[in-house]
LOPA-343247 format. One record per residue (C-alpha): residue number from 1; x, y, z. Coordinates in steps of 0.5 Angstrom, whole numbers. Example, Ala and Ser with C-alpha at 12.3 -4.5 7.8 and 13.67 -1.06 7.14 Angstrom:
// LOPA-343247
- pos|px|py|pz
- 1|25|-9|16
- 2|27|-2|14
//
This chain:
// LOPA-343247
- pos|px|py|pz
- 1|165|-23|5
- 2|161|-21|0
- 3|157|-16|-3
- 4|158|-16|-10
- 5|165|-19|-10
- 6|169|-23|-6
- 7|174|-21|0
- 8|178|-25|5
- 9|181|-24|11
- 10|189|-24|9
- 11|194|-29|13
- 12|196|-24|18
- 13|189|-23|21
- 14|189|-16|21
- 15|186|-13|14
- 16|181|-15|8
- 17|183|-17|2
- 18|182|-12|-5
- 19|175|-15|-8
- 20|176|-19|-14
- 21|172|-24|-17
- 22|171|-30|-14
- 23|174|-36|-18
- 24|169|-43|-16
- 25|171|-51|-17
- 26|167|-53|-21
- 27|165|-59|-17
- 28|164|-54|-11
- 29|158|-52|-15
- 30|156|-59|-16
- 31|155|-60|-9
- 32|152|-55|-7
- 33|146|-57|-12
- 34|147|-64|-8
- 35|146|-60|-2
- 36|140|-56|-4
- 37|137|-62|-6
- 38|138|-67|0
- 39|139|-62|5
- 40|133|-58|10
- 41|130|-52|6
- 42|124|-48|9
- 43|122|-42|6
- 44|118|-37|7
- 45|120|-38|16
- 46|116|-34|20
- 47|122|-32|26
- 48|124|-26|30
- 49|130|-28|32
- 50|136|-33|31
- 51|135|-39|36
- 52|128|-39|34
- 53|131|-40|26
- 54|136|-45|29
- 55|131|-49|33
- 56|126|-50|27
- 57|132|-52|22
- 58|134|-57|27
- 59|126|-59|28
- 60|125|-60|20
- 61|130|-65|18
- 62|128|-70|13
- 63|127|-77|17
- 64|134|-80|14
- 65|138|-75|15
- 66|135|-74|22
- 67|139|-72|28
- 68|139|-75|35
- 69|137|-70|40
- 70|144|-70|44
- 71|147|-68|37
- 72|141|-63|36
- 73|143|-58|43
- 74|150|-59|41
- 75|150|-57|34
- 76|145|-51|36
- 77|149|-49|42
- 78|155|-48|37
- 79|151|-44|31
- 80|149|-39|37
- 81|155|-37|39
- 82|159|-31|37
- 83|162|-31|31
- 84|169|-27|31
- 85|168|-21|26
- 86|174|-18|22
- 87|172|-10|23
- 88|175|-5|18
- 89|179|0|22
- 90|181|6|20
- 91|189|9|20
- 92|188|13|26
- 93|186|7|30
- 94|191|3|27
- 95|196|9|29
- 96|192|9|36
- 97|193|2|37
- 98|200|2|35
- 99|201|7|40
- 100|198|4|46
- 101|202|-2|45
- 102|206|-3|51
- 103|211|-8|47
- 104|212|-5|40
- 105|218|-9|39
- 106|219|-17|38
- 107|222|-19|45
- 108|222|-26|48
- 109|219|-24|55
- 110|213|-20|51
- 111|207|-23|50
- 112|204|-22|43
- 113|199|-16|42
- 114|193|-21|38
- 115|195|-28|42
- 116|191|-33|39
- 117|186|-35|44
- 118|184|-27|45
- 119|180|-23|41
- 120|183|-17|38
- 121|182|-9|40
- 122|174|-8|38
- 123|172|-15|37
- 124|167|-19|39
- 125|168|-24|45
- 126|168|-31|40
- 127|166|-36|46
- 128|160|-32|48
- 129|153|-32|47
- 130|150|-29|40
- 131|147|-22|43
- 132|140|-21|41
- 133|141|-14|40
- 134|147|-10|35
- 135|153|-9|38
- 136|157|-2|39
- 137|162|-5|34
- 138|157|-7|29
- 139|153|0|30
- 140|160|4|29
- 141|163|0|23
- 142|164|4|18
- 143|163|-1|12
- 144|156|0|13
- 145|157|7|8
- 146|159|2|2
- 147|152|-2|3
- 148|146|1|-1
- 149|140|4|2
- 150|135|-3|3
- 151|140|-8|3
- 152|139|-15|6
- 153|144|-19|9
- 154|145|-26|8
- 155|149|-31|12
- 156|153|-37|11
- 157|155|-42|15
- 158|160|-48|13
- 159|165|-52|17
- 160|168|-58|20
- 161|165|-61|27
- 162|168|-67|30
- 163|161|-69|34
- 164|158|-70|27
- 165|158|-77|23
- 166|154|-74|17
- 167|154|-67|14
- 168|148|-62|16
- 169|145|-57|11
- 170|140|-52|11
- 171|137|-47|7
- 172|133|-42|10
- 173|129|-36|7
- 174|125|-32|12
- 175|118|-28|10
- 176|121|-22|11
- 177|128|-19|14
- 178|129|-20|21
- 179|135|-17|25
- 180|138|-22|28
- 181|143|-19|33
- 182|151|-19|33
- 183|150|-25|28
- 184|152|-20|22
- 185|159|-16|21
- 186|154|-10|20
- 187|147|-9|23
- 188|142|-10|17
- 189|136|-15|17
- 190|137|-22|14
- 191|133|-26|10
- 192|137|-32|7
- 193|141|-37|12
- 194|145|-43|9
- 195|148|-48|14
- 196|154|-54|12
- 197|156|-57|17
- 198|160|-64|18
- 199|165|-69|20
- 200|172|-66|18
- 201|173|-73|14
- 202|170|-68|8
- 203|175|-62|6
- 204|170|-59|1
- 205|166|-55|5
- 206|169|-48|5
- 207|169|-48|-3
- 208|161|-50|-3
- 209|160|-44|2
- 210|164|-39|-3
- 211|159|-43|-8
- 212|153|-41|-4
- 213|155|-34|-3
- 214|157|-33|-10
- 215|151|-35|-11
- 216|146|-30|-6
- 217|150|-24|-9
- 218|148|-26|-16
- 219|142|-22|-18
- 220|139|-27|-23
- 221|139|-32|-17
- 222|137|-28|-12
- 223|130|-26|-16
- 224|130|-34|-16
- 225|131|-34|-9
- 226|126|-30|-7
- 227|120|-32|-11
- 228|122|-40|-10
- 229|116|-43|-8
- 230|119|-51|-8
- 231|126|-53|-7
- 232|126|-55|-15
- 233|125|-47|-17
- 234|131|-46|-13
- 235|135|-52|-16
- 236|132|-49|-23
- 237|136|-42|-21
- 238|142|-46|-19
- 239|142|-50|-27
- 240|141|-43|-29
- 241|147|-40|-27
- 242|151|-46|-29
- 243|149|-45|-36
- 244|152|-38|-36
- 245|158|-41|-33
- 246|165|-40|-37
- 247|170|-45|-35
- 248|177|-42|-35
- 249|181|-49|-37
- 250|186|-52|-32
- 251|194|-49|-33
- 252|192|-43|-37
- 253|192|-39|-32
- 254|194|-38|-24
- 255|188|-41|-19
- 256|192|-36|-14
- 257|191|-30|-18
- 258|186|-25|-16
- 259|182|-23|-22
- 260|180|-15|-21
- 261|173|-13|-21
- 262|171|-10|-29
- 263|169|-3|-30
- 264|162|-5|-32
- 265|158|-11|-31
- 266|152|-13|-36
- 267|145|-11|-34
- 268|141|-17|-31
- 269|136|-16|-37
- 270|141|-16|-42
- 271|144|-23|-39
- 272|137|-26|-39
- 273|136|-24|-46
- 274|143|-24|-50
- 275|148|-29|-51
- 276|153|-28|-46
- 277|159|-28|-50
- 278|155|-22|-54
- 279|154|-17|-48
- 280|161|-14|-47
- 281|159|-6|-46
- 282|160|-1|-52
- 283|167|3|-50
- 284|165|10|-53
- 285|169|16|-50
- 286|166|18|-42
- 287|159|18|-45
- 288|157|15|-51
- 289|153|9|-51
- 290|152|3|-55
- 291|150|2|-62
- 292|147|7|-67
- 293|140|10|-69
- 294|137|3|-65
- 295|141|5|-59
- 296|138|8|-53
- 297|144|13|-53
- 298|139|17|-59
- 299|134|21|-56
- 300|130|21|-63
- 301|125|15|-61
- 302|121|20|-56
- 303|115|24|-56
- 304|119|30|-56
- 305|120|30|-63
- 306|113|27|-66
- 307|108|32|-70
- 308|102|34|-66
- 309|99|37|-74
- 310|97|43|-70
- 311|99|50|-69
- 312|104|51|-64
- 313|102|44|-62
- 314|110|42|-60
- 315|110|48|-57
- 316|105|47|-52
- 317|106|40|-51
- 318|114|42|-49
- 319|111|47|-44
- 320|106|41|-41
- 321|113|37|-40
- 322|117|42|-36
- 323|112|45|-32
- 324|111|40|-27
- 325|118|41|-26
- 326|120|48|-25
- 327|119|48|-18
- 328|125|42|-18
- 329|129|46|-22
- 330|131|50|-17
- 331|131|46|-11
- 332|135|40|-14
- 333|140|45|-15
- 334|142|45|-7
- 335|148|41|-8
- 336|156|44|-7
- 337|157|41|-14
- 338|152|46|-17
- 339|157|51|-13
- 340|163|48|-17
- 341|159|48|-24
- 342|157|56|-23
- 343|165|58|-22
- 344|167|53|-27
- 345|162|56|-33
- 346|163|63|-31
- 347|170|64|-32
- 348|169|59|-38
- 349|163|64|-41
- 350|167|70|-39
- 351|173|69|-43
- 352|169|67|-48
- 353|165|73|-48
- 354|171|77|-48
- 355|174|73|-54
- 356|168|75|-58
- 357|167|81|-56
- 358|174|83|-58
- 359|173|80|-64
- 360|166|83|-66
- 361|169|90|-64
- 362|175|89|-70
- 363|169|87|-74
- 364|165|92|-73
- 365|169|98|-71
- 366|166|98|-64
- 367|160|98|-66
- 368|159|92|-61
- 369|165|91|-56
- 370|167|87|-50
- 371|162|91|-47
- 372|156|89|-51
- 373|158|82|-51
- 374|158|82|-43
- 375|151|85|-42
- 376|148|82|-48
- 377|151|74|-46
- 378|148|76|-38
- 379|142|78|-41
- 380|140|73|-47
- 381|144|68|-42
- 382|140|69|-36
- 383|132|69|-40
- 384|134|63|-44
- 385|135|60|-37
- 386|130|62|-33
- 387|124|60|-39
- 388|127|55|-44
- 389|126|47|-44
- 390|133|45|-43
- 391|136|50|-38
- 392|143|47|-38
- 393|144|50|-45
- 394|149|56|-45
- 395|148|61|-50
- 396|154|64|-53
- 397|157|68|-60
- 398|160|63|-65
- 399|163|63|-71
- 400|158|63|-76
- 401|155|69|-73
- 402|161|72|-73
- 403|162|71|-80
- 404|155|74|-82
- 405|157|81|-77
- 406|164|82|-81
- 407|160|81|-87
- 408|153|85|-86
- 409|159|91|-83
- 410|163|91|-89
- 411|157|91|-94
- 412|153|97|-90
- 413|159|101|-91
- 414|160|99|-98
- 415|153|102|-100
- 416|153|108|-94
- 417|147|104|-90
- 418|147|104|-83
- 419|150|98|-80
- 420|145|97|-73
- 421|139|100|-77
- 422|140|94|-82
- 423|142|89|-77
- 424|136|91|-73
- 425|131|89|-79
- 426|134|82|-80
- 427|134|80|-73
- 428|126|82|-73
- 429|126|78|-79
- 430|130|72|-76
- 431|125|72|-70
- 432|119|72|-75
- 433|122|66|-79
- 434|123|63|-72
- 435|116|64|-69
- 436|113|60|-76
- 437|118|54|-75
- 438|116|53|-68
- 439|108|54|-70
- 440|110|49|-76
- 441|114|44|-71
- 442|120|44|-76
- 443|124|42|-70
- 444|122|35|-71
- 445|125|35|-78
- 446|131|34|-72
- 447|130|27|-72
- 448|134|26|-79
- 449|140|28|-75
- 450|145|22|-76
- 451|151|20|-71
- 452|155|22|-77
- 453|152|30|-77
- 454|152|30|-69
- 455|160|28|-69
- 456|162|32|-75
- 457|159|38|-71
- 458|161|37|-64
- 459|168|35|-67
- 460|169|42|-71
- 461|167|46|-65
- 462|172|42|-61
- 463|178|43|-65
- 464|176|50|-66
- 465|176|51|-59
- 466|183|47|-58
- 467|186|52|-64
- 468|183|58|-61
- 469|186|58|-55
- 470|193|55|-57
- 471|193|60|-63
- 472|192|66|-57
- 473|197|63|-53
- 474|202|63|-59
- 475|200|71|-61
- 476|204|72|-54
- 477|210|72|-57
- 478|208|79|-61
- 479|206|82|-56
- 480|212|79|-50
- 481|218|77|-55
- 482|222|72|-54
- 483|229|75|-52
- 484|233|71|-58
- 485|239|74|-58
- 486|241|75|-50
- 487|247|72|-49
- 488|251|72|-42
- 489|258|73|-44
- 490|255|80|-47
- 491|252|82|-41
- 492|256|88|-40
- 493|254|91|-48
- 494|247|91|-45
- 495|244|98|-44
- 496|238|103|-45
- 497|239|111|-46
- 498|233|116|-46
- 499|234|122|-51
- 500|230|127|-49
- 501|233|132|-54
- 502|233|138|-51
- 503|237|143|-51
- 504|240|145|-45
- 505|241|137|-44
- 506|242|134|-51
- 507|243|127|-48
- 508|240|125|-41
- 509|242|117|-40
- 510|239|114|-36
- 511|237|107|-33
- 512|231|104|-34
- 513|227|101|-28
- 514|229|94|-25
- 515|223|91|-27
- 516|224|92|-34
- 517|232|91|-35
- 518|235|87|-29
- 519|242|86|-33
- 520|248|90|-31
- 521|248|96|-36
- 522|253|99|-39
- 523|253|107|-42
- 524|257|108|-48
- 525|256|115|-50
- 526|260|118|-44
- 527|266|120|-45
- 528|272|117|-42
- 529|273|118|-34
- 530|265|121|-34
- 531|260|118|-30
- 532|253|117|-32
- 533|247|120|-29
- 534|246|117|-22
- 535|241|112|-21
- 536|236|117|-17
- 537|235|122|-23
- 538|233|116|-28
- 539|227|116|-32
- 540|223|110|-32
- 541|220|108|-39
- 542|214|111|-39
- 543|217|117|-36
- 544|221|118|-42
- 545|216|117|-47
- 546|211|122|-43
- 547|217|127|-44
- 548|217|127|-51
- 549|223|122|-51
- 550|226|116|-54
- 551|230|109|-53
- 552|236|108|-55
- 553|241|102|-53
- 554|240|94|-54
- 555|236|92|-48
- 556|231|97|-49
- 557|226|92|-52
- 558|228|87|-47
- 559|222|84|-43
- 560|222|79|-38
- 561|221|72|-41
- 562|213|73|-40
- 563|212|68|-46
- 564|215|62|-42
- 565|211|63|-36
- 566|205|64|-39
- 567|206|57|-43
- 568|208|54|-36
- 569|201|57|-34
- 570|197|54|-40
- 571|199|47|-40
- 572|199|47|-32
- 573|192|49|-32
- 574|191|44|-37
- 575|194|38|-34
- 576|192|40|-27
- 577|185|40|-29
- 578|185|33|-33
- 579|189|30|-27
- 580|184|33|-21
- 581|178|31|-25
- 582|181|23|-26
- 583|182|24|-18
- 584|175|21|-17
- 585|178|15|-19
- 586|184|15|-15
- 587|186|10|-9
- 588|188|16|-5
- 589|183|19|0
- 590|176|18|2
- 591|172|17|-3
- 592|168|24|0
- 593|174|27|-1
- 594|176|25|-8
- 595|168|27|-10
- 596|170|34|-7
- 597|176|35|-11
- 598|173|32|-17
- 599|167|36|-16
- 600|172|43|-16
- 601|178|40|-20
- 602|177|46|-25
- 603|177|51|-20
- 604|182|48|-16
- 605|187|49|-22
- 606|185|55|-23
- 607|187|58|-16
- 608|193|54|-16
- 609|196|57|-22
- 610|193|64|-20
- 611|197|63|-14
- 612|204|61|-19
- 613|203|67|-23
- 614|202|72|-16
- 615|208|69|-13
- 616|213|70|-19
- 617|210|77|-20
- 618|212|77|-27
- 619|207|82|-32
- 620|202|76|-35
- 621|197|78|-39
- 622|191|79|-35
- 623|183|78|-35
- 624|181|85|-37
- 625|174|87|-36
- 626|170|93|-38
- 627|169|98|-32
- 628|164|103|-34
- 629|157|102|-37
- 630|157|106|-44
- 631|158|104|-51
- 632|164|102|-53
- 633|163|107|-60
- 634|161|113|-57
- 635|157|114|-63
- 636|151|109|-62
- 637|146|109|-56
- 638|143|103|-52
- 639|136|103|-57
- 640|136|102|-64
- 641|131|106|-68
- 642|128|102|-74
- 643|127|108|-78
- 644|131|115|-80
- 645|138|112|-82
- 646|137|108|-88
- 647|132|108|-94
- 648|125|105|-93
- 649|126|99|-97
- 650|132|96|-93
- 651|126|93|-88
- 652|124|89|-94
- 653|130|87|-97
- 654|133|85|-90
- 655|128|79|-90
- 656|133|76|-96
- 657|140|76|-91
- 658|135|74|-86
- 659|133|67|-89
- 660|141|65|-88
- 661|141|68|-81
- 662|135|63|-79
- 663|138|57|-83
- 664|144|58|-79
- 665|141|60|-72
- 666|136|53|-73
- 667|142|49|-75
- 668|146|51|-70
- 669|141|51|-64
- 670|138|44|-66
- 671|144|41|-67
- 672|147|43|-60
- 673|140|40|-57
- 674|140|34|-60
- 675|148|33|-57
- 676|145|35|-51
- 677|139|31|-50
- 678|142|24|-52
- 679|139|19|-48
- 680|146|16|-45
- 681|145|23|-40
- 682|139|19|-37
- 683|136|27|-37
- 684|129|25|-33
- 685|126|31|-34
- 686|125|32|-42
- 687|128|36|-47
- 688|124|42|-51
- 689|127|43|-58
- 690|121|48|-59
- 691|121|52|-53
- 692|128|53|-54
- 693|128|55|-62
- 694|122|60|-59
- 695|127|63|-53
- 696|132|64|-58
- 697|127|68|-63
- 698|124|72|-58
- 699|131|74|-56
- 700|133|76|-63
- 701|128|82|-62
- 702|132|84|-56
- 703|138|83|-57
- 704|137|87|-64
- 705|133|93|-61
- 706|139|94|-56
- 707|145|93|-61
- 708|147|87|-57
- 709|150|80|-60
- 710|146|75|-63
- 711|146|69|-59
- 712|145|61|-60
- 713|147|55|-56
- 714|155|54|-55
- 715|157|46|-55
- 716|162|46|-52
- 717|161|51|-46
- 718|154|47|-45
- 719|157|40|-45
- 720|162|43|-40
- 721|156|45|-36
- 722|153|38|-37
- 723|160|34|-35
- 724|160|39|-28
- 725|154|36|-26
- 726|154|29|-27
- 727|152|24|-22
- 728|154|18|-19
- 729|151|13|-13
- 730|153|15|-7
- 731|155|8|-5
- 732|159|3|-8
- 733|161|-4|-6
- 734|168|-6|-5
- 735|171|-6|-12
- 736|164|-3|-16
- 737|166|3|-19
- 738|160|8|-18
- 739|154|8|-23
- 740|153|13|-27
- 741|146|16|-24
- 742|145|22|-30
- 743|146|30|-29
- 744|143|34|-24
- 745|138|38|-28
- 746|136|44|-25
- 747|136|52|-27
- 748|140|56|-22
- 749|148|54|-24
- 750|145|57|-31
- 751|141|63|-28
- 752|148|64|-22
- 753|153|64|-28
- 754|150|70|-32
- 755|148|73|-26
- 756|155|74|-25
- 757|156|76|-32
- 758|152|82|-31
- 759|155|84|-25
- 760|162|83|-28
- 761|163|90|-29
- 762|164|91|-21
- 763|168|85|-20
- 764|174|88|-25
- 765|179|90|-19
- 766|178|82|-17
- 767|178|79|-24
- 768|184|83|-26
- 769|189|78|-22
- 770|186|72|-26
- 771|192|71|-32
- 772|189|69|-39
- 773|194|64|-40
- 774|190|60|-34
- 775|183|61|-38
- 776|185|59|-45
- 777|188|53|-41
- 778|181|51|-38
- 779|179|53|-46
- 780|184|47|-48
- 781|181|42|-42
- 782|174|44|-45
- 783|175|42|-52
- 784|179|36|-50
- 785|174|34|-46
- 786|168|34|-52
- 787|173|31|-57
- 788|174|25|-52
- 789|166|24|-51
- 790|164|23|-58
- 791|165|16|-62
- 792|169|19|-67
- 793|175|19|-63
- 794|175|12|-61
- 795|176|11|-68
- 796|181|15|-70
- 797|185|12|-65
- 798|183|5|-68
- 799|187|7|-74
- 800|193|8|-70
- 801|194|1|-67
- 802|195|-6|-69
- 803|189|-11|-69
- 804|191|-14|-63
- 805|192|-9|-59
- 806|185|-6|-60
- 807|180|-6|-54
- 808|173|-10|-55
- 809|169|-6|-58
- 810|162|-8|-59
- 811|162|-6|-66
- 812|167|-9|-68
- 813|165|-16|-67
- 814|160|-14|-72
- 815|162|-10|-77
- 816|169|-11|-81
- 817|174|-7|-79
- 818|176|-5|-86
- 819|169|-1|-86
- 820|170|2|-79
- 821|176|5|-82
- 822|172|7|-88
- 823|167|11|-85
- 824|172|14|-80
- 825|175|16|-86
- 826|170|19|-90
- 827|168|23|-83
- 828|175|25|-83
- 829|175|28|-90
- 830|169|31|-89
- 831|171|34|-82
- 832|177|37|-86
- 833|172|41|-91
- 834|168|44|-86
- 835|175|47|-83
- 836|177|49|-90
- 837|170|52|-91
- 838|170|55|-84
- 839|177|59|-85
- 840|173|62|-90
- 841|168|68|-92
- 842|163|62|-94
- 843|163|60|-87
- 844|156|63|-86
- 845|153|56|-89
- 846|157|52|-85
- 847|151|50|-81
- 848|148|48|-87
- 849|154|44|-90
- 850|154|40|-83
//
């Protein structure tokens, strides 16, 4: 059988083979062409059942090959017999058959379960008459799930017939698809039939039938076969197929070997327009497309970035483009995949908010802290997802904004200015400049962003995620020091005492709790023959310090190896995420289970790591969420007033730093928007560059007035959001890889993420059980996934590969390897310069340098 690739019944007759590319003898195609030239051909035949088709085929023979009436009757009776199908059985059916078999062993007195004259259980009787209605096994056949909707069947009947003296050939095309009863393995409407029966002296019938079936599964030949009006049109289709044929020389390959299906197939459009030798698809990680600026992978060829020449013309066009899709932005989210995306992005956003909130608190003396970060992320993200042009974008604080906040706070302290009021005026000016940029359609400038710029920006942000996750894990060694001095042989010398310094009890020796000191302790300082204080009188470390005492001894600083288990949780979460994401293409379990596991990969990895942490019971650092709705710094309120604390001229002077922040926000926002709106993601609802910039600008007003952090598109988290919403074809033929259909474009996942962010304050009792190393592992997974999504990563790998082991990439066929390496080297040099710039106080101009 064929859908896209060939499958054969194995010699045992129990199972279908693995799908493979059919390898045809060249002579069989020539013989097929001869059969079509000389045999019966009926195009657009009007018939409703198989017997009528056979009668018309036998009566429509050419005079020179016309059969005798007796032979026609015998041949019709033969063709109307019920064919014997090989059903696809599930594992449970096979086990049931084994269990019901009366003779599972191979005893001489026991007859075979599958004698050659009797059908296997579930198969049709081979010698009965063809049924006009589908059989039960046809309707129950699970193989139908592999067939795409709207498919039609083609039947190829070839074989040797002793009573024929010369071959009988017929090619039949029905005017419309007609169900032919129990003829097919699966109940489908049939459109094409090919019959080749002849005397036993010719042995090539089987190969000619394979050639016909292969032609009928070829998309270009299908078009010819459906549109052919004469025999010559069909022969011309065979000739076109032969022109594309590539011959493998004998002696250089094994004809019995089965060629596995390729991961990608060239489209019929490209086959018709391009030389077959130059149509290999481009490999660019998981997401990139072939070519560069002229490729369909770039979004700049659409009308989103064309200037209208009118004030707010681009904004109005964005609104008109997105308005018709607004209702479907909610209905399209009704899918289980969206639930996994919500949980995944929520945990990533919570971790990011805590990290940036903590750094903002350190940089601004808690004028902005973790709680402000939570509330600002929830409000800004919710409003952006509700009104923006690209709701798949996730807003977050970014590194350049953090650098600016630190510099602004230091400047305010040095010049005795109120930081939040000064910041308010800067935010208002930034919002004004942003609206001016929207009005003048400045977003059209992003059409000049090249792949060089996009890849440099995405690579830098991805490396920052990877670096920060590793840096935070290494910092655990300071909080939970590793006990390097521990020696098993010195276990008798480890002790810890509590010195309370009281007159009535100058030295009270007490054991620390078992949780903090699992080592046997001795008690030096007691005179010989004096017993230490009894265990029930012992004080814990906390009790000792609360009573004004201090700890003395060699084991007082001992803590369980929390660092080691934290790194195990960190690495385990990362590898578990990566493994479960790839589970979709695994060979194990049904396709529905594989898709479900792959969609919920990150959530399953987090749950598994949390379970391991709970079982071990060590005091690993946990996710701490603010539990009270009050400003981190009690000296500030929730509303920042524009006048009163600073001189009046500050409102004018603040326009100068606002220009720098405007450039920072514009570049950061628009580069991320360009990356997210690439054509390779197959987005159907269009972009909204002007509308997105307007939303970010207006949010600057609200966050400045309330003293919340400023937000802009987060590249890595937004890419992770889109990756978690990838759509693939539900049905795929055996051997065919699922086809990427696009992204599930909707607003509900982003809205749900930021609603959960807002209520996280009330979820603190639940969230406190999630270890921070697990979330850092998720961060590492997001950074690595985003880094693998760009072409730069592929070209860096080429630097480490000998030429003979390099993959067959499209650009390597047309660009000299030294120029590819030179381009990659320049990109890496610029990336290194950006990294150095990012690490200094000049990081605020980093987007301009990009």
